[in-house]
N, C-alpha and C positions, 0 to 999 in steps of 0.2 A: 264850571270847575273853579275852585278858589285859587287866588293868586299864589298862596303858599304851595299848593300842589303843582301849579304850573312852574313855579320857580324850581321846585324839586325836579320836575321833568327836565328842565333845561340844565340843571346841575348835572344830572346823569348823562346828558348829551356829551358832556365834556370827558366822560370816561373813554371816549374814542378819539382822543385828541392827538394821537401819534400813529404813524403808519403801522399796519399790522404785519406781523411775520407770517409767511405762508404756512408755517407748521404750528401756529398757535390755535388752540381750541377757542371757541367763543368765550368761555369763562376765563381763560388765561388772558385773552385780549382785554376783557373788562378789568380784570384784577391789575394787570401790569400797567395799563394806561391810566387807571384810576389813581394809582400811587403817584405817577408822574404829575398828573394835573393837579392833584391836591398840594403837591409841593410848590407848584407855580402859584396857585391861589394863595397859599399861606405867605409866600414870599412877596407877592405883588398886590396884596389886598388893598393897601392904602392907595397905590397908584391907579388901580382899576376903579376904586370908588371915586376918585377925583376925575378920572377920564374914562367914562363908560365905553367910549369908542374903542379903547384898547381891548376890552373884553369882546366887543362885537367883532373886531377884526380877527381875534384869535379863534372865535367860534366859526366864522366864515371860512377861514383858511384851513383850519385843522380838524374841525368837527364835521361840518356838513358833508365832506366827501365820503364819510363813512356811513351815511344814511342813504337809503334808497328812496329819494324824494319823489321819484316818478310813481313808485308803488304806493307810497303814502298818499300822493295826490289822487291816484286812481281810486283808492279805497275811500278817501275823504269825500270825493265828489260822486261816487257811486254811478248811477245811470247817467248822470250829467257828463261824466268823463267820457263815456262811450259815445255820446252824441256831440262832443266838442271836437272842433277841428284842431289841427296841429298847432296853429298860432295860439288859440285859446289855452291849450294845454301848457304850452311853454310859458305863456304870460302868467298863468295861474301858479305854476311851480316857482317861477322867479319871485313873485310877490309873496307867496306862502313862505318861502325860504327867508326872505328879508323880515317878514312879520315875526317869525320864530326868533330870529337873531335879536332884533331890536326890542321886542316886547318884554323879554325876560332876561336878556343877557346881563344887564347891570345888577340883577338880583343875585347872581351867582356868588358874588363875593361874600355873601352871608353864610356860605357853606364851607368856608375854609377850615372850620374846626370839625367837619364831618368825619365819621369813621364808617367803613363799609364792611359788612360781613357777607361772606359768600356761602350760599347754601349748597348742599350736595348737587353735583351735576354729572350727567353721564351722556357722552356723545357716542351713539352707535354708528357703526359703519353704514354708509349710505344715507344717513340723515341729511336732509337738505333744509329743514326748518327746525329750530331749537328755541328753547326759552332758558334764559339765565336768571336765576332767582337770587336776590340780594336783600339785605336789610341796611338801611341808611340810618345812622344814629348821630344825634347831636346832644350836647350837654343840656340837661334839664328838659329834653323832649323825648316823647315816646318813640321807639324805633318805627321806621316807615318801610313797608315792604315795596320793593321796586323790582319789576319784572321786565327784562329785555326780550323782545322777539326779534330773532335774526333769521336770515335765510342765506343760503350759499349761492354766490353768483360767480361769474367768470373773473370778477375782480376781488374775490374773497368774500368773507362774511359781511353782510350789510344789515343794519338795523332798519326795520320797517314799522315798529311800534314800540312804545314804552308805556307801561302801566304803573301807576302809583296807588297802592291800596285798592287795586282792582279798577281804577279809573284810567281808561285808555286815552292817550293823547289823540290818536286818530279818530276814535269814536266821539270824543268831545268836539273836535273841530267839524266832524261830519255833521253832527246835529245842528251846529250853528250855521255852517255854510249852506246846508240843504234848505234850511228855512229861508235864508236870504235869496237863494236862487229861485225858490218857488214863488217868492214875492216879486222879485225884480229881474231875474234872469242871470245867467252866468257872466255876461259881459259887465253887468252892473256890479256884481260881486268883485270882479277883477278890478274895476275902476275904483271901488271903495277901498280895496286893499292897497292899491297903488297910491291913492290920495293919502291914506293913513301913513304909509311908508315915507312918502315925500315930506309930509308934515314932520315926521320924526327925524328926517335928515337925509333922505334919498337912498340910493342904491349902496350896497356893500359888496 
């Protein structure tokens, strides 16, 4: 997946940067919090460029709680998740989380001028999984289709995947990680992620 697409994926992560109201629909959640985070990006663009750690902390504290990282990890590792013990699962989720935050967080400041259009959405009674379709537009760039996949949990709606122009975040990492596990094993993958995260600055 190209860096621009991954940066877009991490940008849309920020649309969940505020606590959700219990009576918000998934689309209302996306729309309302998108508006708020765009205001922050536009106001703090210079400071976040100079201090990427500021953006990383914002993602860690305000964004990641709105994602079902366990489900994402389970889908990403596939059969290897089923065979992993509890410690391996926890370590993988922790390193995967930090990888997402650090790798692309600093690129988000480039999206301060973005506009988001929300396509027709319908939530039927009893729906536990939904997709929210949007288009992300920037000056002089063609619109980008962004699809959020959410499911209902005891803690409210959670995102478990995001696709940009049909490219799935989970599927992309699944392909990469599965190949590494086949070659070296799950423990080695976790060690590699941990080493990369430490090199970038450690835990968040």
